[in-house]
Structures are given as structure tokens and as C-alpha cells.
N, C-alpha and C positions, 0 to 999 in steps of 0.2 A: 483477748481477754476485756473483764467485766470489772468499771472500778467499780471500788463497793462500798458501802456510808461508815460515817466516824462508828456506826453502833455493831458494827459489821467487821471494825478495826477492832473493837473491842471483845466480841461474842469471842472472834478469834486469837486474839492474843491469852482470852480468859482457859483458851480448848491448852494453849504451848502450858500457860503458869501450870493445872495442874496435871499436865506430862510430868514435870519438874518436880513435883511437890509427886506425884507416885516415887517417880525414883532414889528423892529424898529421903524418905519413909524407906524405900527396900535398902536401901544403902547406910542409912544413921548417917546423913550427913545433915551439918545443922546448914539450916537457911532462914529469910525474914523480908517480908514484904519492905521496900524501902521509900525513901523521898516521898514522890506525889501520889502511889500505889497503896503507901503506909496510911498517909493525911486521910488518903480518898476508902479507904477500909475502917477508920475509928469512926470519918465524919458524914460519910452515904453511904455505907457496907455497901461500897462498892466502888467504882470508878467514881474518880471527878470527873463530871459532864461531861464538860470539855476536853477529858484527858483523854490520852489520844498514843497511851507507851503502859506495860509495866514490869517495874524496875526490882528485884531483887538484892542482897547484901548475902556471902555466904564471908564465915571464915577462909584466910587462902589453903589452910591445908583441906576444909570441906571443899571449893574451890577447883581447888586443881584436878581432885577426885569424880568431880563431876565434867569437868570439860574428860579427862578421862576415857571415866563411860559412855560421853557421846562419840571420842576416835571410836574406841574397840569396838561400837554396836553401832556402828553408821547404818549401817544396810536396814538393820530390825529398829532403827530408833526411824525410818522412814515416813511419814515425810518431814517429820522434824530435824533437824539440824544446828551441829554450832558452829559458828565460824568465828574468828576472830584472824589475827595477824597470822598463828600459829598453822592455821588449816588455809587460811585464803590471802595472796600478797599481797590484793587490792584491797583490803580490810580498811578503812579509815582508821577506827577504834582499837583504841589499844585491849579491852575490855571483854568480855565474851557477849556472844549470842546469841539464844537459840531463835529456833525462824523456821518456818511454819515454809515450805517449800510447794506449798500448792498457793498458794499467789508473791503478787513478784511488786517490788514499790519504788515507784520512780519517785526519787530525790530530789528537793529542787540544789539545786549547786552541787551536788554532788556526784562525782561517777557510779556509773553502774557497780557493785560487785556481787550480784546475785543472790540479795536480801528479799526478805518475804518480810508476812507481818513477824515480829521478835517481838523478847521479855529481857529487857539486860540485864545478866549478871555483873554484880560488879564488887570485887573480892576485897577483901580485909584485909592488912599487913596493919602487927602493929608497927608505933608512930613516936616507941619515946615512952619516959615515965614525968617528966617536967615541962611546963606550957614552956620553954621558949626550945628544947627538944624538936615537938613538937610545931608551932610554928614553923620553924626553920626549913623543920622535913617538907612541909605541906606548904607554903607561899616557893620556894622552888621548886614543886611536879605540878603547882597551878601555872606557871608559871609556859612551862614545860608546856601540861596542856595544853593553854590551849594555843600553845606553839603548833603543835600538833594537831591540831584539828584546823586552822590556818592553813596546812603546809594541805592537808587533802582539798582544797575548796576551788571551786574555777575560778571565782571573782571572789571580791569584796566584795559583803553585802550587811543589809544592818544588823539582820534578825535577831537576836534575844537583846544585844547590846543597849546600852538603856540610853548610857554616858557618852553626850557626845563627844565628849576628850575622847575615851575610849574608842569611839568611834572615829574618831583622824589615827588616832595609833594605830590604828588596824592598815591602817594602806602598806604606810613603811614595815610594818611587820610580819606583812602577807609576802610579800617580797621577800623579805628577814626569809622565814618560816619555807617560802618555792627553792631559794637557794639551797638549802643546807637537806630539805627532804622529809618525808615523816619517817623515815627508817632512823635516820637520828638520833630525832626526839623520844619515838618509841622505845632506840633503844635505853635511851639517858631516865623514863621509866619505870623500864625493867631491871636495869642496877643497881635503883634507887631499892627498889622493894625487894627485892633481892636480898637486901643489906638488914633489912627492917624481920627484926624477930618477934612475933604476932605473941607465943607463949612469953616470954619475960619483960610481956607491954603494958604500963600500964595506960595507956590508949592506945585507942585503933582506928583506922581509916581507910579509906579508900588511894593511895599513893597515885595508881596506874590513869587515874583518868581524876571525874567529877571537877574538871578545871575553874566549874563557875561559883562553886559550893563554900571555899573557901574553909577558915579553923571552923566554920559548920560541919563540917563534914568529919574532923573528929570528935572520940566520943568516950569516955571511960568506959574500960572496954568490959566492967561488971553490969552496965546498964543490957548488956545481949548475954547477960551468964542466962537466962534460963528467957523460955520462948513460951507465949498462949499461941492457942486459937483465938482466932478474928475471924468475924464472917465478913466475904467480898463475893459480892455476887452467886448469895445466895450459895456459896461453898465456901469450906473454911479452908487457910492456912496463917501461914506461922507468920510469929511476928513480938518483939521481944515484950520483957512480964514491963519493959521498962518504959516501952512507949510515950508517952506523955508525956518522962525525961529529955528520948530521943529526937519529937519532935517539936518541941518549945523550946530546944537548943538550935534547932534548924532555921523557926518560922515564927520563934513569937505566940504568936498566940492564933493557932492554925486552925481551930474552929468558926474563928472570925472567916468568911468565905470575903477574898479582894473584891475591889469596886470592876464592875460589868465589862468593862474596856476591856480591864485583864482576866475576864474569862472567857482565853483562847487558847487553843493545842501550840505545843511549844516545836512543836518537829515542824518538819516544812514540806508533806508529799504526798503522793498520790498512790491510793493501795487499790491494787490490783486482783481479782482472781483466777488466775490462767484457763 
């Protein structure tokens, strides 16, 4: 296998995104760029230079249809494949990843589960009609998601934990998470999401993951009513027409570059071409 560069990771991830966009267009599924990928599209017209992955969001109904399509067309979609706990019980994440099996990742502090270069697909669920209702739901789901993540780590590492207090809390939390196991927390998260009503909610968000985004990950559903095309690495993909509201809510002044010390990738892996 051949170790590949950050640029190669970005090029490979872009090809996966293009495939997802093609399928969503074919099936009339709604999706949009999300998180750092959306910032990259608006601020850089492509990847944030130091970013190493691609994120998209989809309403739950469209998300389920995409998952089913990848499962039902597994052979014809190769080398692209879907990876989530429903099709791969070694998968440590509750969301789905569309992976390119021509590559292999060696992820620090994580057991191998056959992931290649990937695009993260986050389902959006309804989270209620009041700030009080969605705050309670998201705060609970974030704790479960954090514990689920810890339960799949090989050891306690600082990683993206900035607070010294949170880092200290990680050690006892890690012990509890390992004792209960990832299935315990995954079931809690999936059960919460199953009770969410997208169509009749004023607010939406990802309940089953995004553990560190807190209430920044909850949005008025109307912000996602209309999609537009935005440029990303010379191609065009979907973004919320209200992207400025979405990004300002999540990141503040998203057009301002972070300090140089923070211009680093937030995933810890080496990528190889098979």
C-alpha cells in the first residue's frame, strides 16, 4: 500500500461526494454540504486547506433512502460502499459513511473496521418546537454520543479536548463507557431519534452524533427549506440558501481564518491507496 498526501485525500473524498450528488440527483434526495465543508465552499470555494474530510446533512427520510439505495445496489456501486453499524457491527459511529474501498485508513486510537476515504452523512431529525424542548434533547444526546465515542477508543487521549477539566473527566468516563459498551449508547441514541418528528418540528438537528456541537447544531428547519448550488473544488453541490445564518449560528464570523496554531486537521489517521 502507498501512503497518500492530504491533497490526495481531498481529491479522493471529492470523488465520493460527486457520486453521492449524482445519486441524490437521480433519486431526487435532499442533501447539503455541512460543517467545515460548507465553510470551505463559501470561504475557499473548496476544501479548507487543512481539512481532511467531507460532511453532508440530509433530512431523515432522504437519509434512509440513500442508505437503502447503497445497501440494495452494493455490487454495482463498488468501490463506493456504505458503512454504518447496521451493515458493519465493527463501525464505531452511529452516522453513515460513504467509503471508497480502494483506500485504507490507519486511524489512531481506533480499531480497524475497513474504512477507506469517506464522506460523513449526518441525518437531520426533528427536535421540537421550543428552545426548551430541543435543549433538553440535544444536551442528552450529546452526552450519549460523547460516551459512545469514548467506548470505541483504545485509550484516553486528549485529541480535540481543549479544556483541562474535560480532559480529566475523560478518564473516569472512559472506564464507564468501556463497561457499558458502544451498543448501550448507540441504542439510546437511535431510540431518541426514532421518537423525533421531522415534519412537525420547527427545529432540526443531528441527534445521533455531532457530540461536540451542542446547541450550535440545532437549526430552524426553515433555513433548509431551499437549496442552492455552491462551488466546491470546481464542481457544484447543494447548500442551504440561508447558509449565512446556518454558519453564523454554528461558528460566528466564519469568514475569519482561525489562528495559525488551530489550522490543523481534526482527524488522526494515515491514508493509503491499496
